[in-house]
MMTF fields as JSON, N, C-alpha, C and O atoms, coordinates in Angstrom:
{
  "mmtfVersion": "1.0.0",
  "mmtfProducer": "UNKNOWN",
  "numBonds": 507,
  "numAtoms": 508,
  "numGroups": 127,
  "numChains": 1,
  "numModels": 1,
  "chainsPerModel": [1],
  "groupsPerChain": [127],
  "chainIdList": ["A"],
  "bondAtomList": [4, 2, 8, 6, 12, 10, 16, 14, 20, 18, 24, 22, 28, 26, 32, 30, 36, 34, 40, 38, 44, 42, 48, 46, 52, 50, 56, 54, 60, 58, 64, 62, 68, 66, 72, 70, 76, 74, 80, 78, 84, 82, 88, 86, 92, 90, 96, 94, 100, 98, 104, 102, 108, 106, 112, 110, 116, 114, 120, 118, 124, 122, 128, 126, 132, 130, 136, 134, 140, 138, 144, 142, 148, 146, 152, 150, 156, 154, 160, 158, 164, 162, 168, 166, 172, 170, 176, 174, 180, 178, 184, 182, 188, 186, 192, 190, 196, 194, 200, 198, 204, 202, 208, 206, 212, 210, 216, 214, 220, 218, 224, 222, 228, 226, 232, 230, 236, 234, 240, 238, 244, 242, 248, 246, 252, 250, 256, 254, 260, 258, 264, 262, 268, 266, 272, 270, 276, 274, 280, 278, 284, 282, 288, 286, 292, 290, 296, 294, 300, 298, 304, 302, 308, 306, 312, 310, 316, 314, 320, 318, 324, 322, 328, 326, 332, 330, 336, 334, 340, 338, 344, 342, 348, 346, 352, 350, 356, 354, 360, 358, 364, 362, 368, 366, 372, 370, 376, 374, 380, 378, 384, 382, 388, 386, 392, 390, 396, 394, 400, 398, 404, 402, 408, 406, 412, 410, 416, 414, 420, 418, 424, 422, 428, 426, 432, 430, 436, 434, 440, 438, 444, 442, 448, 446, 452, 450, 456, 454, 460, 458, 464, 462, 468, 466, 472, 470, 476, 474, 480, 478, 484, 482, 488, 486, 492, 490, 496, 494, 500, 498, 504, 502],
  "bondOrderList": [1, 1, 1, 1, 1, 1, 1, 1, 1, 1, 1, 1, 1, 1, 1, 1, 1, 1, 1, 1, 1, 1, 1, 1, 1, 1, 1, 1, 1, 1, 1, 1, 1, 1, 1, 1, 1, 1, 1, 1, 1, 1, 1, 1, 1, 1, 1, 1, 1, 1, 1, 1, 1, 1, 1, 1, 1, 1, 1, 1, 1, 1, 1, 1, 1, 1, 1, 1, 1, 1, 1, 1, 1, 1, 1, 1, 1, 1, 1, 1, 1, 1, 1, 1, 1, 1, 1, 1, 1, 1, 1, 1, 1, 1, 1, 1, 1, 1, 1, 1, 1, 1, 1, 1, 1, 1, 1, 1, 1, 1, 1, 1, 1, 1, 1, 1, 1, 1, 1, 1, 1, 1, 1, 1, 1, 1],
  "groupList": [{"groupName": "MET", "atomNameList": ["N", "CA", "C", "O"], "elementList": ["N", "C", "C", "O"], "formalChargeList": [0, 0, 0, 0], "bondAtomList": [1, 0, 2, 1, 3, 2], "bondOrderList": [1, 1, 2], "singleLetterCode": "M", "chemCompType": "L-PEPTIDE LINKING"}, {"groupName": "THR", "atomNameList": ["N", "CA", "C", "O"], "elementList": ["N", "C", "C", "O"], "formalChargeList": [0, 0, 0, 0], "bondAtomList": [1, 0, 2, 1, 3, 2], "bondOrderList": [1, 1, 2], "singleLetterCode": "T", "chemCompType": "L-PEPTIDE LINKING"}, {"groupName": "GLU", "atomNameList": ["N", "CA", "C", "O"], "elementList": ["N", "C", "C", "O"], "formalChargeList": [0, 0, 0, 0], "bondAtomList": [1, 0, 2, 1, 3, 2], "bondOrderList": [1, 1, 2], "singleLetterCode": "E", "chemCompType": "L-PEPTIDE LINKING"}, {"groupName": "GLN", "atomNameList": ["N", "CA", "C", "O"], "elementList": ["N", "C", "C", "O"], "formalChargeList": [0, 0, 0, 0], "bondAtomList": [1, 0, 2, 1, 3, 2], "bondOrderList": [1, 1, 2], "singleLetterCode": "Q", "chemCompType": "L-PEPTIDE LINKING"}, {"groupName": "LEU", "atomNameList": ["N", "CA", "C", "O"], "elementList": ["N", "C", "C", "O"], "formalChargeList": [0, 0, 0, 0], "bondAtomList": [1, 0, 2, 1, 3, 2], "bondOrderList": [1, 1, 2], "singleLetterCode": "L", "chemCompType": "L-PEPTIDE LINKING"}, {"groupName": "ARG", "atomNameList": ["N", "CA", "C", "O"], "elementList": ["N", "C", "C", "O"], "formalChargeList": [0, 0, 0, 0], "bondAtomList": [1, 0, 2, 1, 3, 2], "bondOrderList": [1, 1, 2], "singleLetterCode": "R", "chemCompType": "L-PEPTIDE LINKING"}, {"groupName": "LYS", "atomNameList": ["N", "CA", "C", "O"], "elementList": ["N", "C", "C", "O"], "formalChargeList": [0, 0, 0, 0], "bondAtomList": [1, 0, 2, 1, 3, 2], "bondOrderList": [1, 1, 2], "singleLetterCode": "K", "chemCompType": "L-PEPTIDE LINKING"}, {"groupName": "VAL", "atomNameList": ["N", "CA", "C", "O"], "elementList": ["N", "C", "C", "O"], "formalChargeList": [0, 0, 0, 0], "bondAtomList": [1, 0, 2, 1, 3, 2], "bondOrderList": [1, 1, 2], "singleLetterCode": "V", "chemCompType": "L-PEPTIDE LINKING"}, {"groupName": "TYR", "atomNameList": ["N", "CA", "C", "O"], "elementList": ["N", "C", "C", "O"], "formalChargeList": [0, 0, 0, 0], "bondAtomList": [1, 0, 2, 1, 3, 2], "bondOrderList": [1, 1, 2], "singleLetterCode": "Y", "chemCompType": "L-PEPTIDE LINKING"}, {"groupName": "ALA", "atomNameList": ["N", "CA", "C", "O"], "elementList": ["N", "C", "C", "O"], "formalChargeList": [0, 0, 0, 0], "bondAtomList": [1, 0, 2, 1, 3, 2], "bondOrderList": [1, 1, 2], "singleLetterCode": "A", "chemCompType": "L-PEPTIDE LINKING"}, {"groupName": "SER", "atomNameList": ["N", "CA", "C", "O"], "elementList": ["N", "C", "C", "O"], "formalChargeList": [0, 0, 0, 0], "bondAtomList": [1, 0, 2, 1, 3, 2], "bondOrderList": [1, 1, 2], "singleLetterCode": "S", "chemCompType": "L-PEPTIDE LINKING"}, {"groupName": "ASP", "atomNameList": ["N", "CA", "C", "O"], "elementList": ["N", "C", "C", "O"], "formalChargeList": [0, 0, 0, 0], "bondAtomList": [1, 0, 2, 1, 3, 2], "bondOrderList": [1, 1, 2], "singleLetterCode": "D", "chemCompType": "L-PEPTIDE LINKING"}, {"groupName": "GLY", "atomNameList": ["N", "CA", "C", "O"], "elementList": ["N", "C", "C", "O"], "formalChargeList": [0, 0, 0, 0], "bondAtomList": [1, 0, 2, 1, 3, 2], "bondOrderList": [1, 1, 2], "singleLetterCode": "G", "chemCompType": "PEPTIDE LINKING"}, {"groupName": "PHE", "atomNameList": ["N", "CA", "C", "O"], "elementList": ["N", "C", "C", "O"], "formalChargeList": [0, 0, 0, 0], "bondAtomList": [1, 0, 2, 1, 3, 2], "bondOrderList": [1, 1, 2], "singleLetterCode": "F", "chemCompType": "L-PEPTIDE LINKING"}, {"groupName": "TRP", "atomNameList": ["N", "CA", "C", "O"], "elementList": ["N", "C", "C", "O"], "formalChargeList": [0, 0, 0, 0], "bondAtomList": [1, 0, 2, 1, 3, 2], "bondOrderList": [1, 1, 2], "singleLetterCode": "W", "chemCompType": "L-PEPTIDE LINKING"}, {"groupName": "PRO", "atomNameList": ["N", "CA", "C", "O"], "elementList": ["N", "C", "C", "O"], "formalChargeList": [0, 0, 0, 0], "bondAtomList": [1, 0, 2, 1, 3, 2], "bondOrderList": [1, 1, 2], "singleLetterCode": "P", "chemCompType": "L-PEPTIDE LINKING"}, {"groupName": "HIS", "atomNameList": ["N", "CA", "C", "O"], "elementList": ["N", "C", "C", "O"], "formalChargeList": [0, 0, 0, 0], "bondAtomList": [1, 0, 2, 1, 3, 2], "bondOrderList": [1, 1, 2], "singleLetterCode": "H", "chemCompType": "L-PEPTIDE LINKING"}, {"groupName": "ASN", "atomNameList": ["N", "CA", "C", "O"], "elementList": ["N", "C", "C", "O"], "formalChargeList": [0, 0, 0, 0], "bondAtomList": [1, 0, 2, 1, 3, 2], "bondOrderList": [1, 1, 2], "singleLetterCode": "N", "chemCompType": "L-PEPTIDE LINKING"}],
  "groupTypeList": [0, 1, 2, 3, 4, 5, 4, 6, 5, 7, 8, 2, 2, 9, 10, 10, 11, 11, 12, 13, 5, 7, 4, 7, 11, 5, 4, 14, 15, 5, 12, 2, 10, 5, 9, 6, 9, 11, 4, 11, 4, 14, 11, 6, 11, 7, 9, 15, 10, 1, 2, 4, 5, 11, 14, 13, 12, 16, 11, 15, 9, 5, 13, 9, 2, 13, 1, 9, 5, 8, 5, 9, 2, 4, 10, 12, 10, 11, 9, 4, 11, 16, 4, 7, 12, 4, 4, 2, 15, 16, 9, 4, 7, 1, 4, 4, 13, 12, 9, 5, 11, 1, 7, 16, 17, 3, 9, 7, 7, 4, 9, 11, 7, 4, 9, 2, 5, 4, 12, 7, 15, 9, 15, 1, 9, 7, 10],
  "groupIdList": [1, 2, 3, 4, 5, 6, 7, 8, 9, 10, 11, 12, 13, 14, 15, 16, 17, 18, 19, 20, 21, 22, 23, 24, 25, 26, 27, 28, 29, 30, 31, 32, 33, 34, 35, 36, 37, 38, 39, 40, 41, 42, 43, 44, 45, 46, 47, 48, 49, 50, 51, 52, 53, 54, 55, 56, 57, 58, 59, 60, 61, 62, 63, 64, 65, 66, 67, 68, 69, 70, 71, 72, 73, 74, 75, 76, 77, 78, 79, 80, 81, 82, 83, 84, 85, 86, 87, 88, 89, 90, 91, 92, 93, 94, 95, 96, 97, 98, 99, 100, 101, 102, 103, 104, 105, 106, 107, 108, 109, 110, 111, 112, 113, 114, 115, 116, 117, 118, 119, 120, 121, 122, 123, 124, 125, 126, 127],
  "secStructList": [7, 7, 7, 3, 3, 3, 3, 7, 7, 6, 6, 1, 7, 7, 7, 6, 6, 1, 7, 3, 3, 3, 3, 7, 7, 1, 1, 7, 7, 6, 6, 7, 7, 2, 2, 2, 2, 7, 7, 1, 3, 3, 7, 4, 4, 4, 1, 7, 7, 2, 2, 2, 2, 2, 2, 2, 6, 6, 7, 6, 6, 6, 2, 2, 2, 2, 2, 2, 2, 2, 2, 2, 2, 2, 6, 6, 7, 2, 2, 2, 2, 2, 2, 2, 2, 2, 2, 6, 6, 7, 1, 3, 3, 3, 3, 3, 7, 7, 7, 1, 7, 1, 1, 1, 1, 2, 2, 2, 2, 2, 2, 2, 2, 2, 2, 2, 6, 6, 6, 1, 7, 7, 7, 7, 1, 5, 7],
  "xCoordList": [0.77, -0.282, 0.991, 2.066, 0.448, 1.333, 1.242, 0.202, 2.463, 2.702, 3.017, 2.431, 3.726, 4.039, 4.076, 4.282, 3.854, 3.572, 4.544, 4.908, 5.106, 6.338, 6.119, 5.641, 6.404, 6.236, 7.711, 8.252, 8.143, 9.412, 9.438, 8.225, 9.832, 10.214, 10.588, 11.492, 10.053, 10.701, 11.803, 12.301, 12.385, 13.609, 15.115, 16.297, 14.423, 15.085, 15.876, 15.311, 17.1, 17.789, 16.853, 16.146, 16.726, 15.713, 16.84, 18.045, 16.107, 16.829, 16.269, 15.161, 16.966, 16.394, 15.576, 15.03, 15.541, 14.301, 13.396, 12.938, 13.034, 11.629, 10.586, 9.433, 10.869, 9.93, 9.341, 10.143, 8.129, 7.132, 7.112, 6.743, 7.551, 7.743, 6.558, 6.569, 5.48, 4.645, 4.627, 4.671, 4.546, 4.43, 2.974, 2.091, 2.705, 1.235, 0.305, -0.897, 1.594, 1.336, 0.537, 0.71, -0.518, -0.891, 0.167, 0.14, 1.109, 2.059, 3.047, 3.135, 3.886, 5.306, 6.416, 6.706, 7.193, 7.897, 8.781, 9.643, 8.768, 9.773, 11.22, 11.631, 11.951, 13.246, 13.625, 14.773, 12.826, 13.125, 13.174, 12.272, 14.502, 14.105, 13.78, 14.008, 13.121, 12.334, 13.032, 12.652, 14.245, 15.288, 15.698, 15.7, 16.013, 16.282, 14.846, 15.174, 14.077, 12.858, 12.761, 12.4, 13.095, 13.155, 11.612, 11.418, 10.516, 9.103, 8.986, 9.581, 8.056, 7.111, 5.731, 5.012, 5.711, 4.022, 3.917, 4.423, 3.252, 3.074, 1.51, 0.929, 0.841, -0.772, -1.482, -2.102, -1.329, -2.09, -3.514, -3.838, -4.387, -5.477, -6.068, -7.2, -5.036, -5.26, -5.178, -5.87, -4.533, -4.032, -5.19, -6.22, -5.276, -6.407, -6.665, -5.818, -7.749, -8.388, -7.484, -6.495, -7.744, -6.622, -7.238, -6.58, -8.437, -9.339, -9.136, -9.041, -9.045, -8.559, -7.124, -6.731, -6.311, -4.864, -4.746, -4.274, -5.307, -5.168, -5.935, -5.691, -6.745, -7.407, -6.731, -6.843, -5.749, -5.435, -3.936, -3.68, -3.173, -2.266, -1.264, -0.693, -0.732, 0.303, 0.161, 1.142, -1.095, -1.328, -1.569, -2.634, -0.608, -1.008, -2.343, -3.052, -2.551, -3.926, -5.107, -6.11, -4.927, -6.074, -6.195, -7.254, -5.062, -4.652, -5.732, -6.082, -6.409, -7.651, -8.755, -9.451, -9.274, -10.164, -9.76, -10.534, -8.41, -7.951, -8.298, -8.959, -7.982, -7.85, -9.32, -9.547, -10.45, -11.82, -12.201, -12.77, -11.817, -12.15, -11.767, -12.444, -10.233, -9.489, -10.119, -10.292, -10.375, -10.941, -12.017, -11.91, -13.356, -14.119, -14.104, -14.69, -13.201, -12.562, -12.677, -13.33, -11.447, -11.258, -12.344, -12.103, -13.444, -14.366, -15.0, -15.665, -14.912, -15.803, -15.087, -15.704, -13.953, -13.232, -12.601, -12.049, -12.738, -12.371, -10.86, -10.313, -10.115, -8.908, -8.102, -6.97, -8.755, -8.168, -8.328, -7.352, -9.708, -9.828, -8.578, -8.068, -8.218, -7.42, -6.105, -5.525, -5.69, -4.64, -4.267, -3.151, -5.297, -5.016, -4.854, -3.987, -5.772, -5.328, -4.264, -3.726, -3.245, -1.744, -0.652, 0.537, -1.352, -0.589, -0.536, 0.472, -1.463, -1.503, -0.709, -0.66, 0.138, 0.894, 2.114, 2.798, 2.515, 3.779, 3.789, 2.974, 5.085, 5.081, 5.641, 5.483, 6.27, 6.506, 6.405, 6.927, 5.375, 5.371, 5.619, 5.326, 6.296, 6.766, 5.734, 5.642, 5.022, 4.43, 5.253, 5.844, 5.4, 6.365, 5.726, 4.633, 5.977, 5.52, 6.513, 7.703, 6.147, 7.049, 6.983, 7.832, 6.088, 5.947, 7.146, 7.838, 7.397, 8.538, 8.088, 8.902, 6.808, 6.314, 5.772, 4.735, 6.444, 6.455, 5.45, 5.298, 4.704, 3.704, 2.445, 1.684, 2.115, 1.012, 0.974, 1.261, 0.57, 0.636, -0.609, -1.191, -0.826, -1.822, -1.373, -2.321, -0.054, 0.42, 0.194, -0.058, 0.335, -0.027, -1.619, -1.971, -2.371, -3.729, -3.801, -4.272, -3.329, -3.656, -2.688, -3.019, -1.891, -1.418, -2.283, -2.839, -2.417, -3.727, -4.758, -4.923, -5.519, -6.728, -6.237, -6.793, -5.127, -4.73, -4.247, -4.116, -3.904, -3.457, -4.635, -4.595, -5.85, -7.035, -7.488, -7.739, -7.647, -8.182, -7.142, -7.481, -6.067, -5.074, -4.844, -4.245, -5.446, -5.133, -3.77, -3.457, -2.778, -1.596, -1.146, -1.736, -0.081, 0.06, 0.295, 0.948, -0.343, -0.178, 1.402, 1.839, 2.316, 3.676, 3.288, 2.23, 4.026, 4.542, 5.079, 4.829, 6.035, 7.318, 7.824, 7.939, 8.133, 8.692, 10.333, 11.197, 10.264, 11.491, 12.79, 13.962],
  "yCoordList": [-1.056, 0.11, 1.393, 1.324, 2.369, 3.628, 4.393, 4.719, 4.532, 5.162, 6.59, 7.415, 6.935, 8.078, 8.516, 7.717, 9.896, 10.793, 11.64, 12.122, 11.791, 12.752, 13.704, 13.091, 14.905, 15.422, 16.277, 17.162, 15.724, 16.317, 17.176, 17.292, 17.643, 18.243, 17.143, 16.444, 16.774, 15.595, 16.021, 15.116, 17.112, 17.585, 17.213, 17.084, 17.129, 17.006, 15.093, 14.239, 14.993, 13.5, 12.418, 12.633, 11.628, 10.524, 9.867, 9.785, 9.431, 8.747, 7.226, 6.878, 6.535, 5.257, 5.385, 4.41, 6.871, 6.879, 7.68, 8.623, 7.586, 8.316, 7.058, 7.371, 5.767, 4.888, 4.566, 4.325, 4.55, 4.229, 5.722, 6.587, 5.925, 7.443, 7.519, 6.807, 8.447, 8.51, 10.17, 11.051, 10.216, 11.583, 12.155, 11.465, 13.313, 13.299, 14.357, 14.617, 14.843, 15.918, 15.115, 13.96, 16.253, 15.773, 15.527, 14.505, 16.584, 16.855, 16.197, 15.854, 15.926, 15.313, 16.26, 16.863, 16.689, 17.714, 18.163, 17.347, 19.228, 19.831, 19.769, 20.313, 19.082, 18.847, 18.027, 18.212, 16.944, 15.966, 14.662, 14.422, 13.663, 12.407, 11.391, 11.213, 10.588, 9.389, 8.652, 8.24, 8.499, 7.531, 8.375, 7.83, 9.539, 10.47, 10.699, 10.888, 10.712, 10.77, 9.453, 9.445, 8.408, 7.206, 7.146, 7.647, 6.591, 6.651, 5.352, 4.642, 4.77, 3.645, 3.727, 2.878, 5.247, 5.17, 6.809, 7.834, 6.725, 8.19, 8.169, 7.298, 9.074, 8.764, 10.25, 10.973, 10.583, 11.163, 11.742, 12.924, 10.454, 10.81, 11.338, 11.655, 11.277, 11.992, 13.328, 14.029, 13.767, 15.48, 16.28, 15.632, 17.388, 18.244, 18.223, 17.827, 18.639, 18.736, 19.592, 20.155, 19.694, 20.555, 21.975, 23.015, 21.89, 23.316, 23.97, 25.194, 23.012, 23.801, 24.012, 24.93, 23.29, 23.509, 25.254, 26.163, 25.353, 26.369, 27.756, 28.879, 27.459, 28.477, 28.89, 30.063, 27.751, 28.156, 28.911, 29.797, 28.617, 29.017, 29.334, 30.374, 28.618, 28.634, 29.905, 30.321, 30.655, 31.979, 31.677, 31.16, 31.957, 31.616, 32.446, 32.038, 33.686, 34.304, 33.472, 33.555, 32.545, 31.565, 30.369, 29.766, 30.075, 28.663, 28.108, 26.952, 28.995, 28.472, 28.239, 27.45, 28.727, 28.326, 27.104, 26.148, 27.062, 26.107, 24.894, 23.98, 24.826, 23.969, 23.342, 22.181, 24.384, 23.875, 22.991, 21.9, 23.609, 22.991, 21.854, 21.228, 21.328, 20.476, 19.008, 17.861, 19.703, 18.731, 18.145, 16.924, 18.784, 18.818, 17.512, 16.436, 18.013, 17.179, 15.344, 14.412, 15.509, 14.551, 13.502, 12.322, 14.115, 13.596, 12.606, 12.977, 11.384, 10.489, 9.774, 8.968, 10.17, 10.012, 8.652, 8.196, 8.081, 6.541, 6.507, 5.683, 7.574, 7.634, 7.816, 7.364, 8.445, 8.77, 7.489, 7.098, 6.727, 5.411, 4.271, 3.494, 4.211, 3.776, 3.576, 2.532, 5.062, 5.42, 5.185, 5.014, 5.214, 4.8, 3.447, 2.959, 2.557, 1.033, 0.93, 0.223, 1.458, 1.137, 1.675, 1.354, 2.665, 3.378, 2.498, 2.555, 1.802, 1.174, 0.233, 0.102, -0.693, -1.872, -1.259, -1.888, 0.232, 0.849, 1.748, 2.633, 1.28, 1.982, 3.407, 4.203, 3.862, 5.484, 5.612, 5.041, 6.755, 7.18, 8.799, 9.65, 8.988, 9.982, 10.749, 10.171, 11.888, 12.602, 13.377, 14.322, 13.054, 13.956, 15.061, 14.713, 16.145, 16.947, 17.999, 17.839, 19.155, 19.76, 21.256, 21.965, 21.785, 22.861, 23.79, 23.35, 24.863, 25.52, 26.027, 26.004, 26.469, 26.589, 25.469, 24.811, 25.453, 24.041, 24.113, 23.154, 25.379, 25.352, 25.206, 24.303, 26.013, 26.385, 25.425, 25.852, 24.132, 23.275, 22.045, 21.822, 21.45, 20.185, 19.338, 18.79, 18.847, 17.87, 17.924, 16.952, 19.614, 19.719, 19.356, 18.869, 19.654, 19.508, 17.76, 17.305, 17.037, 15.71, 14.964, 13.79, 15.273, 14.687, 14.756, 13.832, 16.413, 16.246, 15.123, 14.333, 15.08, 14.532, 12.786, 12.014, 12.637, 11.025, 10.654, 9.449, 11.734, 11.569, 11.39, 10.288, 11.79, 11.807, 10.441, 9.787, 9.848, 8.736, 7.268, 6.085, 7.747, 6.869, 6.715, 5.853, 7.71, 7.807, 8.116, 7.727, 8.734, 8.947, 10.393, 11.161, 10.912, 12.649, 13.194, 12.578, 14.535, 15.023, 15.576, 15.971, 15.527, 16.068, 17.724, 18.28, 18.122, 19.491, 20.235, 21.438, 19.512, 20.382, 19.359, 18.145, 20.233, 19.383, 18.796, 19.458, 17.454, 16.618, 17.431, 17.086],
  "zCoordList": [-0.035, -0.149, 0.067, 0.662, -0.571, -0.976, 0.644, 1.217, 1.084, 2.028, 1.782, 2.482, 1.029, 0.842, -0.636, -1.549, -0.823, -2.292, -1.955, -0.882, -3.69, -3.308, -4.804, -5.759, -4.954, -6.23, -6.66, -5.997, -7.94, -8.434, -9.703, -9.877, -10.391, -11.69, -12.521, -12.063, -13.774, -14.312, -15.001, -15.67, -15.081, -15.63, -14.631, -14.951, -13.378, -11.977, -12.437, -13.12, -11.844, -11.836, -11.538, -10.554, -11.968, -11.277, -10.496, -10.737, -9.506, -7.99, -7.716, -8.124, -7.134, -6.9, -5.511, -4.995, -4.879, -3.804, -4.554, -3.909, -5.651, -5.988, -6.171, -6.47, -6.03, -5.995, -7.427, -8.329, -7.656, -8.916, -9.219, -8.424, -10.456, -11.048, -12.08, -13.084, -11.796, -12.977, -13.116, -12.257, -14.494, -15.124, -15.162, -15.671, -14.675, -14.643, -15.886, -15.931, -16.916, -17.617, -18.831, -19.222, -19.351, -20.504, -21.707, -22.392, -21.89, -22.79, -22.393, -21.214, -23.216, -23.152, -22.766, -23.799, -21.75, -21.359, -22.411, -22.736, -22.995, -23.938, -23.495, -22.47, -24.323, -24.367, -23.369, -22.964, -22.714, -21.979, -22.887, -23.69, -22.682, -23.428, -22.681, -21.485, -23.596, -22.553, -21.644, -20.548, -22.271, -21.398, -20.195, -19.091, -20.3, -19.316, -18.343, -17.171, -18.45, -17.504, -16.666, -15.489, -17.332, -16.413, -15.885, -14.777, -16.558, -15.959, -15.919, -16.73, -14.793, -14.625, -15.517, -16.044, -15.425, -15.834, -16.654, -16.198, -17.746, -18.042, -18.043, -18.69, -17.361, -17.121, -17.713, -16.933, -19.052, -19.55, -19.231, -19.113, -19.106, -18.935, -17.246, -16.88, -16.64, -15.226, -15.358, -14.62, -16.078, -16.281, -16.509, -16.694, -16.538, -16.431, -18.225, -19.026, -18.512, -19.802, -20.785, -20.314, -21.944, -22.64, -22.459, -22.439, -22.344, -22.135, -21.048, -20.962, -19.978, -18.384, -18.267, -17.547, -18.877, -19.053, -19.553, -18.87, -20.888, -21.373, -20.937, -21.378, -20.136, -19.485, -18.32, -17.964, -17.395, -16.628, -16.733, -15.919, -17.53, -18.285, -17.513, -17.84, -16.314, -15.263, -14.515, -13.899, -14.499, -13.644, -12.455, -12.119, -11.635, -9.995, -9.438, -8.517, -10.171, -9.625, -9.8, -9.091, -10.919, -11.392, -10.441, -10.265, -9.856, -9.135, -8.581, -8.819, -7.704, -6.91, -7.425, -6.785, -8.564, -9.519, -10.114, -10.179, -10.624, -11.409, -10.464, -10.958, -9.397, -8.449, -8.416, -8.755, -7.897, -7.983, -9.362, -9.323, -10.465, -11.676, -12.166, -12.981, -11.56, -11.755, -10.904, -11.314, -9.442, -8.811, -9.368, -9.478, -9.886, -10.379, -11.318, -11.203, -12.308, -13.408, -12.983, -13.45, -11.619, -11.119, -10.42, -10.166, -10.198, -9.321, -10.084, -11.051, -9.815, -10.231, -11.74, -12.437, -11.981, -12.893, -12.804, -11.802, -13.919, -14.312, -14.123, -13.39, -14.916, -14.989, -13.48, -13.309, -12.567, -11.486, -10.588, -9.947, -10.513, -10.001, -10.707, -9.9, -11.846, -12.526, -11.911, -11.615, -11.757, -11.081, -9.618, -9.126, -9.127, -7.524, -7.501, -6.777, -8.393, -8.418, -8.639, -7.787, -9.773, -9.908, -9.031, -9.035, -8.183, -7.108, -5.773, -5.069, -5.472, -4.157, -3.753, -2.53, -4.581, -4.433, -3.887, -3.081, -4.368, -4.347, -3.085, -2.826, -2.19, -0.999, -1.272, -0.347, -2.393, -2.602, -4.173, -5.13, -3.968, -5.387, -5.494, -4.655, -6.878, -7.174, -8.293, -9.376, -8.137, -9.183, -9.925, -9.403, -11.304, -12.174, -12.835, -13.283, -13.038, -13.73, -14.434, -14.164, -15.384, -16.08, -15.816, -16.356, -15.065, -14.699, -14.197, -13.279, -14.656, -13.834, -12.358, -11.435, -12.18, -11.009, -9.964, -10.045, -9.288, -8.42, -7.245, -6.488, -7.1, -6.236, -6.969, -6.623, -7.979, -8.62, -10.101, -11.219, -9.784, -10.989, -10.84, -9.779, -11.892, -11.68, -10.83, -10.268, -10.351, -9.682, -8.315, -7.602, -7.804, -6.544, -6.156, -5.082, -7.109, -7.02, -6.717, -5.675, -7.66, -8.076, -6.925, -6.759, -6.34, -5.004, -4.024, -3.432, -3.807, -2.694, -2.769, -1.839, -4.032, -4.396, -3.909, -3.128, -4.65, -4.607, -3.134, -2.919, -1.858, -0.612, -0.304, 0.242, -0.28, 0.254, 0.061, 1.073, -1.213, -1.781, -1.296, -1.324, -0.95, -0.327, 1.273, 1.916, 1.612, 3.273, 3.574, 4.699, 2.888, 3.125, 3.145, 2.385, 3.992, 3.699, 2.3, 1.458, 2.064, 1.043, 1.224, 2.305, -0.241, 0.004, 0.43, 0.135, 0.924, 1.514, 0.679, 0.603, -0.193, -1.416, -2.178, -2.015, -3.159, -4.4, -3.612, -3.037, -3.872, -3.285, -4.214, -4.067]
}
């Protein structure tokens, strides 16, 4: 069972301490090779919709509304249920994202939602 969630930019060096590595962006990170990313899973389906991502535009002033809208998209989502099932057997899961802003991005919201579903503490900062 998952005991810990972490957040990390996909551009950072992969580490054996990352556990199960999941990219949670809909688009592949610009300039990152698949080999260097060293993923266990790329889950595009759990990422925000294209419309929501475009509306948000990584504007911190829109983050609260983005969070509410993204949580609404995730509510009852088959993609979220599928991801939870994939993560449960892993003791440590690192959610990877490409955004420069490590505080205002979809991985932060998703980590909170997953923590609630899995009954684990939400990550407080990017590792």
